[in-house]
C-alpha positions as CSV (number, residue, x, y, z in Angstrom):
1,M,25.7,22.5,8.5
2,T,27.4,20.3,11.5
3,R,28.6,16.9,10.9
4,L,25.9,15.4,13.4
5,T,23.2,17.8,11.0
6,R,24.5,16.2,7.7
7,R,24.4,12.3,9.3
8,A,20.1,13.3,10.9
9,L,19.6,14.3,7.4
10,A,20.7,11.4,5.6
11,L,19.8,8.8,8.0
12,G,16.2,8.3,6.7
13,L,17.8,7.3,2.9
14,A,21.2,6.3,4.0
15,A,20.9,4.6,6.9
16,L,24.1,5.4,8.6
17,P,26.4,3.3,10.8
18,L,24.4,3.8,14.2
19,P,25.4,2.3,17.8
20,A,25.0,-0.8,18.7
21,L,22.1,-1.5,21.0
22,A,22.7,-2.5,24.8
23,Q,20.1,-5.1,24.9
24,R,17.9,-6.4,22.3
25,P,14.4,-6.8,23.1
26,Q,12.3,-10.5,23.0
27,I,10.5,-10.9,20.0
28,A,6.9,-12.6,19.8
29,P,6.8,-15.1,17.1
30,L,5.3,-14.1,13.6
31,T,1.5,-15.5,12.9
32,A,0.8,-17.5,10.0
33,A,-0.9,-14.0,9.1
34,D,1.9,-12.0,9.7
35,K,4.5,-14.1,7.6
36,A,1.7,-13.7,4.8
37,L,2.0,-10.1,4.8
38,V,6.2,-10.2,4.9
39,D,5.9,-12.8,1.9
40,R,3.4,-10.7,0.0
41,A,6.5,-7.2,0.7
42,A,9.4,-9.5,-0.3
43,T,7.5,-10.5,-3.3
44,Y,6.9,-6.8,-4.0
45,L,10.1,-5.8,-3.5
46,Q,12.2,-8.2,-5.2
47,G,9.9,-7.0,-8.3
48,L,10.8,-3.6,-7.5
49,T,13.9,-3.6,-9.8
50,E,13.9,0.4,-11.0
51,A,12.0,2.7,-9.6
52,K,11.9,6.8,-9.6
53,G,10.2,9.0,-7.8
54,R,9.9,11.9,-4.9
55,F,10.4,11.8,-1.1
56,V,9.9,13.7,1.7
57,Q,11.7,13.4,4.8
58,T,11.5,14.3,8.4
59,D,14.1,14.2,10.6
60,A,14.1,13.6,14.4
61,R,13.6,17.0,15.8
62,G,10.6,17.6,13.2
63,A,12.9,19.4,10.0
64,T,11.3,18.5,6.7
65,T,13.3,18.3,3.3
66,Q,12.6,17.1,0.2
67,G,14.1,15.5,-3.3
68,T,13.9,13.2,-6.0
69,L,15.0,9.5,-5.9
70,Y,16.2,6.8,-8.1
71,L,16.5,3.4,-6.9
72,K,17.8,0.5,-9.2
73,R,18.4,-3.0,-7.4
74,P,20.2,-4.5,-6.4
75,G,22.4,-2.1,-4.2
76,K,22.3,1.3,-5.8
77,A,20.4,4.3,-5.2
78,R,20.2,7.9,-5.6
79,F,18.4,10.8,-3.7
80,E,18.8,13.8,-4.8
81,Y,18.0,16.9,-2.2
82,D,15.8,20.1,-3.5
83,A,17.6,23.6,-3.4
84,P,18.5,25.0,-1.2
85,S,20.2,21.8,0.5
86,R,23.2,20.4,-2.1
87,L,22.8,17.3,-0.5
88,L,23.6,14.3,-2.7
89,V,23.0,10.8,-1.0
90,V,24.5,7.6,-3.4
91,S,24.9,4.0,-3.1
92,D,26.8,2.4,-5.6
93,G,25.8,-1.2,-4.6
94,G,29.1,-1.1,-2.3
95,N,29.4,1.8,-0.3
96,V,26.9,4.3,0.7
97,S,28.5,7.9,0.0
98,I,27.3,11.8,1.0
99,A,28.4,15.0,-0.5
100,D,27.2,18.1,0.1
101,G,28.5,20.8,-2.0
102,R,27.9,23.6,-0.3
103,L,30.2,22.3,2.8
104,K,32.5,20.4,-0.1
105,T,32.4,17.5,2.5
106,F,32.4,14.0,1.5
107,E,31.6,11.0,3.5
108,A,31.6,7.1,2.6
109,Y,30.1,3.9,4.5
110,P,29.8,0.7,3.8
111,L,26.1,-0.4,2.4
112,M,25.9,-3.3,4.4
113,A,26.9,-1.5,7.8
114,T,22.8,0.3,7.0
115,P,19.7,-1.4,7.4
116,L,18.8,0.1,4.0
117,S,20.8,-3.2,2.6
118,I,17.7,-4.9,3.7
119,F,15.6,-3.9,0.6
120,L,18.4,-3.3,-1.6
121,A,19.9,-6.7,-2.0
122,R,19.8,-8.6,-4.9
123,Q,17.8,-11.5,-2.9
124,I,15.0,-9.6,-1.0
125,R,14.6,-12.9,1.8
126,L,12.5,-11.4,4.8
127,D,13.1,-14.9,6.3
128,K,16.7,-15.2,6.2
129,N,19.4,-12.7,7.7
130,V,16.9,-10.8,8.5
131,V,14.8,-10.4,11.9
132,V,10.9,-9.3,11.5
133,S,10.2,-8.1,15.1
134,R,6.5,-6.6,14.1
135,V,4.2,-6.5,11.6
136,A,1.6,-3.8,12.0
137,R,-1.7,-3.5,10.3
138,M,-3.1,-0.1,9.1
139,A,-6.8,0.8,7.6
140,D,-4.9,1.2,3.7
141,G,-1.8,-0.9,4.5
142,F,0.7,-2.5,6.4
143,S,4.3,-2.2,8.0
144,I,7.5,-4.5,8.8
145,T,9.7,-3.7,11.4
146,A,13.2,-5.8,10.8
147,R,16.9,-5.8,11.4
148,D,19.9,-7.2,10.3
149,G,20.1,-10.9,11.6
150,K,23.8,-11.1,11.3
151,K,24.4,-7.9,13.2
152,E,26.3,-5.5,10.3
153,A,23.8,-2.6,10.5
154,E,22.7,-1.7,13.7
155,G,19.5,-0.1,14.1
156,Q,16.2,-1.1,12.8
157,I,13.8,0.0,9.6
158,T,10.6,0.4,9.4
159,L,9.0,-0.1,5.9
160,T,5.5,1.0,5.2
161,F,3.1,-0.8,2.4
162,S,0.0,0.2,0.5
163,D,-2.5,-2.2,0.4
164,S,-4.2,-1.4,-2.8
165,P,-2.3,-1.5,-5.0
166,L,0.6,-2.6,-2.8
167,A,3.1,-0.8,-3.0
168,L,6.3,0.6,-0.8
169,I,5.1,4.3,0.4
170,G,8.3,4.8,2.9
171,W,10.2,3.8,5.8
172,T,11.2,4.7,8.8
173,V,14.8,4.5,10.5
174,T,15.2,3.9,14.2
175,D,18.9,4.1,16.2
176,A,20.2,2.7,19.1
177,Q,18.5,6.2,20.9
178,G,15.0,5.4,20.1
179,A,15.8,8.5,17.6
180,S,13.6,7.8,14.4
181,T,13.8,9.6,10.6
182,R,11.0,9.0,8.5
183,I,10.9,9.5,4.6
184,R,7.4,9.3,3.0
185,L,7.6,8.1,-0.9
186,T,5.8,10.1,-3.6
187,E,4.8,9.4,-6.8
188,L,7.0,6.1,-6.8
189,T,6.4,4.6,-10.1
190,Q,8.7,1.5,-12.0
191,T,10.6,2.4,-14.7
192,S,13.3,1.3,-16.6
193,G,16.9,2.3,-18.3
194,L,17.9,4.3,-15.3
195,A,21.7,5.9,-16.3
196,A,24.5,4.2,-14.7
197,S,26.1,7.4,-14.1
198,L,23.4,8.4,-11.3
199,F,24.7,5.7,-9.0
200,V,28.4,7.0,-9.2
201,L,29.4,9.7,-6.9
202,R,33.0,10.6,-6.4
203,D,34.9,12.8,-3.9
204,P,34.9,15.9,-5.6
205,R,37.6,17.6,-3.2
206,P,40.9,17.5,-4.3
207,K,43.1,15.3,-3.6
208,N,45.0,17.5,-1.1
209,V,42.4,18.2,0.9
210,G,42.6,17.5,4.6
211,R,45.9,16.0,4.0
212,P,49.0,17.3,5.7
213,K,51.5,19.6,4.5
214,A,55.3,18.1,3.5
């Protein structure tokens, strides 16, 4: 698996740093009904302090992978890909780390450089430091497209919610070239007491790997 493929696999979960957009489109003001949905989503996400479930990921080429996820706000998430993949993505609240057990590779990125930080924040404020560019309604729910207003994270994320009951059912991350990676959540349930060790991922490689010999 190439480094580019690993980045594509992890994109929908870790939303890795993306190239800056050359131009940002004009955004129409949100209606009162749009703002009501944004507020409803923010309140729900604020209450989603710990959760676990399953995910199905579809990349820009249509390839699918799946696995188990754990969320613990603020800032913490763990995505374990099912076999035969040995990919593991962990956010410890400060950094997002990606370990590939098969290739024995390890990469880390600042969480704040990823759109995923929008809903892992300590205080969910979709009306502050976040630009909501679109609110779309569906027969059984709605979606909110947002990006980091401070421009620390490039790209955008679309959060999708079911309406009854209100629940986060997935998200899509779109890069500057328009390529999207979609995550669909299943069996997501609120929980408590998730072990702190779930959100720790250290570089497993020997310390001298990649270092020039004296």
